[in-house]
N, C-alpha and C positions, 0 to 999 in steps of 0.2 A: 503493499500499499504506500502511495505517495502522498504526503500531506505538506502544504506550504503555509507560511504565516504571512498574511497581508499586513501592510503598514497600519490598517485600521484595527488590527488585532484579531480579525477573523482567521479561523483555521480553515484551510481549503484542502479537502481530501479528493485526490484524483484517482485513487484506487489503482487498478491496473491499466488505466487509460490516461497516461500523462499528456498525451497529444491530442486527446479528444477535443474537438471544436464545439463549444456551446456559446450561447449568448451572454454567459457571465462575463466574457472577456470584454464586452462592450459597456463602457462606462454609462452611456445614455440608457441602455437597458437596465443596468443596475439601478440607476436613479429612478427610473420609472417604476421598478418593482418596489423599491422601499418607500416611495411616495404612496403607492397603492397599499402596501402593507400598514404603514402608519395610520392611513385613513381608515382602513377596515378594523385595525385594532381599537382605534378610538371609538368606533361605533359599538364596540363591546365593552367599553370602559377600561381598555387596557393600554399600556405603553410598553415599548421595548426597553429592556435593561440588560446590560451585560454583553459580552462578545458573541458573535455569530459563528456557527460551525457550518460549513459549506461542504456539500458532497456533490462532486461533479462527475457525471457519467454520460456517455453518448446518448442515452435515452432520457435523461432528466437532469434538472438542476433542483437540488433539495437543500433548504437552508433551515437550520434549527435555531429558534429565537427563544430568549428567556424573556418573560414578560411579567408585569406586575399590574396590580389593579391601579387605575387612574388616580393619582394622588389628588387632582382637583376635585374628585368626587368623595374624598375622604377615606379611600380604601387604603388598606395596609398590606394586602397579600402581595407576595412576591415570589419568584423562582419558579413559577409554572413555564411549561414549554409549549410552544406551538411551532408549527412546521409550514414553510412556504414550499411549494412544488410548482416547477414549470415543466410542461411536456413539450416535446417537439411537435411540428405540425401534424405528423401522421398519427399521434396519440393525443392530440389536444382534446379529443372527445372526453378524456378522463375527467376533466373539471366538471362539465355538465352532467356526466354519468354519476359522479359521486354525489352531486346535489340531488339528482332524481332518485338515487337508491336510498338516500336518507329519508326520503318521502315514502318510497314504496315498501321498503323492508327496514323500517327503524329498528334499532336495537342489535342488528347484525352488522352494520357498518359504521364508519365515522360520519358525523354530521359536521360538514364543512362550516367554519366560521365565515367564509366568503369564497366565492369563485368568480373568475372572469373567463366565461366559457369561450369567448372569441380569441382570447390570447392563450388559453390553455393553462391558466394560473388557479392554484388552489391555496387557500390558507386554512390549516387543519389543526384540530386539537391534538394533544398527545393522547396516544391510545394505551399507554401503560406498557408493560414488558411484552417483548416478542415472545411467540410461542417457542421459538428456538431457544431463548434464554431460559425458560421455564423447564424445557427438556434437559438443557445442559446441566442445570443445578439440582435436578431431582433424580430419584432412582430410575434405572432403566425400566420402562413400562411399554412393552409392544403394543398395548392397547390404547396408548395415548392419543393416537390419531382418530380412534373411533368416533368419539363424540364430535370433534370438529367436522368430520366428514358428514356425519348425520345432519349437522346444522347447516352445513354448506349445500347439501342436496336439498333440504327443505327450502333454503333461500332460492335456489335455482327453480324449484317446482313453483314457488310463489311468484317468481318473475316471469313464468311462461306467458301469462296474458299480456305482458308488457313488451313482448319481442319486437313488435313493429315500432313501438315508441323508443325503444332502445336503439334500433336501427336509425330512426329519424334523428337521433342525437349525434349521428356520425360514427357510431361504433362499427367497426368492420363487419361484414357479413361473410360467412363461410357456412352456409346452410348445407346440411348433410348431402342432399341431392346434388349440390353444386361442387363438392369437393374434387371430383375429377378435373374440373376446370381450374380450381385452385392449384392442383398438382401440376397441371400443364403450364400454368403462368410461372410457378416456381422453378420448374425445370428449364424452361426456355430463358428465364432471366439469369440463371445461375451460370457463371463463367468459370468457375474453379473445379467443377466436376471433372475428374479424369474420364477418358473415354470408355473404359470398362465399366465402372459404376454407372455412368450415364446410359449405357446399352441395358444394363440390368434393370434400371429404373424404367426406361422405355418399355422393356418387355413385361414389367409388372403392371403396366397401365390397364389392361383388360381385367386383371384380377382385382385391381383396386376399384374399378368401376363397379364391380360385383359386390365387393365389401360395402361400398357406399350405398348401393340399392338395398342390400340386406339390412343395413343400419337404419336407413330411411324408413323401411317397412316395419320396423320393430315396435311402432306405436308410441314412442316417446318424442314429443315435439321439440324443436330447436328452441333454445332459450340462451341465457347469458352464460358464457364460458369464460371463467377468469383466465385460464390458459397458463398460469404460472404460479399456482397455489403451493408455494413451499414453506418452510418453517419460519422464514422471515416476512412473510406476506399475510400474516394474521397476528393479532394481538391476543393475549391471554391475561386480561387484567384482573381475574379472580377465579376461583373454583368453578368450573363448568361454565365460564364466560369466554367467549370468543368474538372477536371483531375482524372482519375481513376488509382488506384494504389493497391498495395498489393495483388499480385496474387498467393500467396502460397497455397491457397485452391482450385485453379482452376482446371477445368476438361473439356475435350471435351464431351459434353453431349447435352441435349436438352436445347436451350437457355432460355426457358420459366422457367426453374427451377431457374434462377437467380432472380425472382421476390420474392421469399419466404422472404429473409432476409430484403430487404428494405421495403417490405410491413409490416412486423412485427414491424420494427423501426417506420415507420409512424404511424401505429396503436397505438403503445405505446404513441406516443407524441400527436397524434390529435384525436384518437378514431377510432372505426371500420368504421365510415361512410366515411372515406377518401379513403377507398380501391377501390371501383369502378372507381373513377376518375383517380387514379394512374394506375390502370390495363389498362384503355382505353388509357392513355397517352403513357404507355409502348408500347401498340399494334400498335400505329399509324405507326411507321416504317415498321410494318410487313404487312400492308395492300397491296394489289396488288400482294401478294405472291401465290395467287391461292385459298385461303380460305375465306370464308365469315366471316363477323364480329361474328356471332354466334359461328361458328366453332372455331375461334381464342379464344374466351372467354372460350368455353368448354375446349380447349386445355390448357389454363392457369390454369383452375381449376384442371385438372388432374396433370399438372406439379407442381403446388403448393404443392400437397400432396407428389408426388414422390421426391421432392427436399429434403425431409428428409433424403434420402439416401446419398446424397452428403454431408450433415452436419455430418451424422454418420461417414463417411469415413474420414473426416477431423481430427478427434481426434487421428488417427494413425500416423500423419505426425509430430512427435516430435523427438528431439535429442535422440539417444540411451543412455540409462542409466541402472542402476541396475534393474534387473527383479522386478516388483512390486514396483518400486520407486514412490515417491510422485508426485503429480501434474498431469497434462494431461498425462504424460508418463505411469502411472500405473493404478491402479484400478479407479481412478478419471476419467480418459480418457474413460475408458470402461463404466463407469456410464453415462457419457455425451452421448456417442454413443448409449447406450440403451435408454436413454430418447428421442433421435431423432428418433430411430426406432419406439418407441411407438407412435410418432406422425402420423405414417402411419395409426393408428386405428381411428384417429380424422377426422371429416368432415373438409374439406378445408375451410378457411375463404373467399376465392373468388370462 
């Protein structure tokens, strides 16, 4: 991880992307951001105090702010944290989506303090400890993911009637029946695949179309897919309390595609034996939807494989920079996208 100290005392963390181009480098942009932040904090009776912590990645600018109650109103509270987030154009939808989710599924997501949907800016409250932090400091519990996955599946099911409204917010659409065309676009756009793997993917295309047709016929409607639900993408502020956040990779697609990332995280931490119990926990809220348990498990297996398409898509959602620039915005991003495409050739772990 690379971190720099700015003259104003802000700590800037660039992680593994020291050359990533973001708008943070533009003084006019920073001025606009903090003018907006100050105005929105004031609307909540808050003011900023203390140094800022900045996290720069090709896919977001994140600033942690320490705030206190507005002294002019007689408040004395201090030390609370809020977060500013800026998304690149391709995932600017996250700001408006976060605001809508707070209305549609309150209690499951963060309620923003403010959003500027046009600019892809969000001002967010602190959500408490990350699920990863809770797992790291507690005893090893292979069932730890079960309840978060039940809650997340229930959230997805509750959002099914809103799929059209989610799409209208600019969230990318990768409906199950259209995934073969998504595959075609990804394959055509990728310039780093070697000839042999490319031929293998081309040969897979007819079978992939069959998988998509089978999944579309399973009776589960497309809805919101977080697409990157790992241990650091949900908060665990208390026992049996979970808050889902960071929707910048989201899409309207088959909900079961969401299981890929948490299943991989759980398998890495606890081993492959944990996967069937997590699959069944995730499927509990989907029972009664017209499909049998066996049919739901078969659909999960197909979606687990096809979810690689969503991950391959995510690497294009970065801040615009110089053509061929470093980090996820250039050749590295295409290489990551290619690696996910090649996962389509592997047998699913579920």
